[in-house]
N, C-alpha and C positions, 0 to 999 in steps of 0.2 A: 515081792513082785519084781521080776527082772526084765529089763529091756536090752536086747542085743541087736546088732545089725550094722548097717553101713553109715558112712558119714552123711551129715545133713538130713538125717531121717527124722530128727526131732526127739531123740532119746533123752538128752539132757534136760530139755525143756519139760517133757512129759513127766520125768521122774521128779523134778523139782516141784512142779505144780500139783501133782498127785499127792506128794508128801505133805505139802502145805494144806491141801483140801481135806485130807483124811487124818491130819495130826500124826503123820508117820515120820520115819527117819529117812532123810535123803542121802543116799550114797551116790553122789554124782561122779562124773568122769574122773578117773584117777583117785578114787577114794582110798585106794591101797597106799597112798602116799604117807599115811601115818607110820608106815614101816620103813620108809626110805632110809632112815638113819641106821638101819640094821643090815642093809644089803651090802654086798661087796662085788667088786668087778670080776672075781673068779666065778662066783655062783650066779650072779645076775649081771652079766656083761652088757646086756641091752639096756636094762634099767639104770645101769651105771654110766651110760654113754655121756651124759651131760658133765660128768666129772672127768672123763677121759678124752673128750673131743678137743681138737686144737682151738677152735673158736666157733662162734655162731654162724659164720659164713660157711664153715665146713658143714654145719647142720643142714643148711638149705641147698648146698651144692652137690649132695650125694646123688648117685645115679638112681633111677627108679628101682632097679633090682636091689641096690644097697638099702634104700629107704624101706622097701617092702619087707626085706629080711629083718630089718630093725623093728618095724611095727609088729611083725609076727612074733619076733623074739620077745618083745616087751609084753605082748599078750600072754605068751606061755609063762614067762617069769612072774607076771602079776597074778596069774590065776590062783596059785596057792595062797598068795598074800590076801587076795580078795576073800577066799573061802575062810581063812583064819579070822579076818575082820568081821565077816558076817556071823561067824560063830560067837564072836565076842559080843555082838549086838543083840543076839537072841534074848538074853535075860532082860532087856529093856521092855519086853512084852508090848512092843508097838509094831505096826506094819512097817516093813522095810522096803523102800523103793530103790532099785539098783540100776544104774547105767553100767553094764558089765563088760569085761573083757573075757569072761569065762567062755570057753569054747562050746559050740553046740554039742559036741560029743560029751563033754562033761555035764552040761546042763541036762542032757537026757538022763544022766545017772543021778543027779542030785535035785532036780526040780520037776515039778508037775506041769502038765500042759497048761492048766489054768493059772499058773504062777509065772508064766514066761510069755513074752511077746517078742517077735522078731520085727524090727522096724527097718524098712528099706527105702532107698532113694535111688532113682535112676542115675547112672554114672554121669551123664551130661549135667544134671542138676547139682549133684554132689561136688563136681569139679568146678563148674562155672560160678556157683554161688558160695563156695567154701568160705570166702572172706566177707560175705554179705551179712555179717552179724557182729554184735558188739562184744563177743567173747574175747576177753583179754588175751588169751593164749593165741587165738587166730590173728588178732590184730598185731600182736608182737611179731609173729612170723611174717606178716605182711610188711611190717616196718623193716625187718631184716632184709627182705627181698628188695625193698626200695633203697636200702643202703648199699646194696651190692655194686660192684664195679660196673656191671652191665645188668641193670634191673630187668630189662626185657628178656634177656637170656635166662636170668635167674628165675623169673616168673614162668617162662616156658618150661624150664626144667622141673620146677616144683609142681606145675600142673600135670606133667607126665608122671611124677611120683604119685599124685593123687589118683590119676587114672589107673595106675598100677594097683594100688591098694583097694580101689573100688571097681575092679575089673568085672567082667561078666562072670568069670569063674567064681569070684568071691560072692557076687550077688546071688548066683544060682545055688551056691552051697547053703547060703542062709535061706533062700526061698524054698529049697527042698528039705529043710531041716525037720519038717513034720510039726513044727510049732505054729501057733496062731501068728499070722503075718499081716502087717499094715504097710502099704506102699504109699509113699508121699507123691503127690502130683500137684498140678497147678490149681486144683480145686480143694486141696487139703487146707484145713484150718485147725488152729489149736483146739477150738471147741469140739470139732468133730473127732479129732484124735483122742482127746481126753474122754469124750463120751464112749468111744469104741473100747478104749482100754479099761475104763471103769466097768463096762458091761462084761468084758472078757474076764477081768480079775474078780468079778462078783462082788464089787465094792458097794 
């Protein structure tokens, strides 16, 4: 069962809770990291970025175009690693719940409609509330921004990066994918989301 989509749509939470409820395997965000020791900067330059960057302040100070290109590159490089990892898990004979980077194009080739859900969040919500969660990764980025020479400028730049990767074009591409779609709004709850996904996946 695969969840794809934009930031702050609830993918990670849904995957985790569904795996717990149905005794399945949770492949959360960046589950391809089990292969990170095998990558190299020639073949996976984006996934290798943390080994080649100057420092963490460089990470948060990239331009929106640079940041978006890196995000897109990571997704492309991670896709094959994710597919390999999923193939490794098939013998476990358990339901597998995945927060995936696999592209919509590839999902059409390898996944069925009732095994895939696109989860979306309006750009304003995904940007404004990006740091409103206890996710260690998000809180680490927030700490880097607060440590910048000019935190306000660093935050403004990072929000522009988030706007770029959660643009209308990105949103529309997911919305028009042909897959089952859930859109987060002010009335969304974890219970409603899990109920809708449970019904869609036929669990």
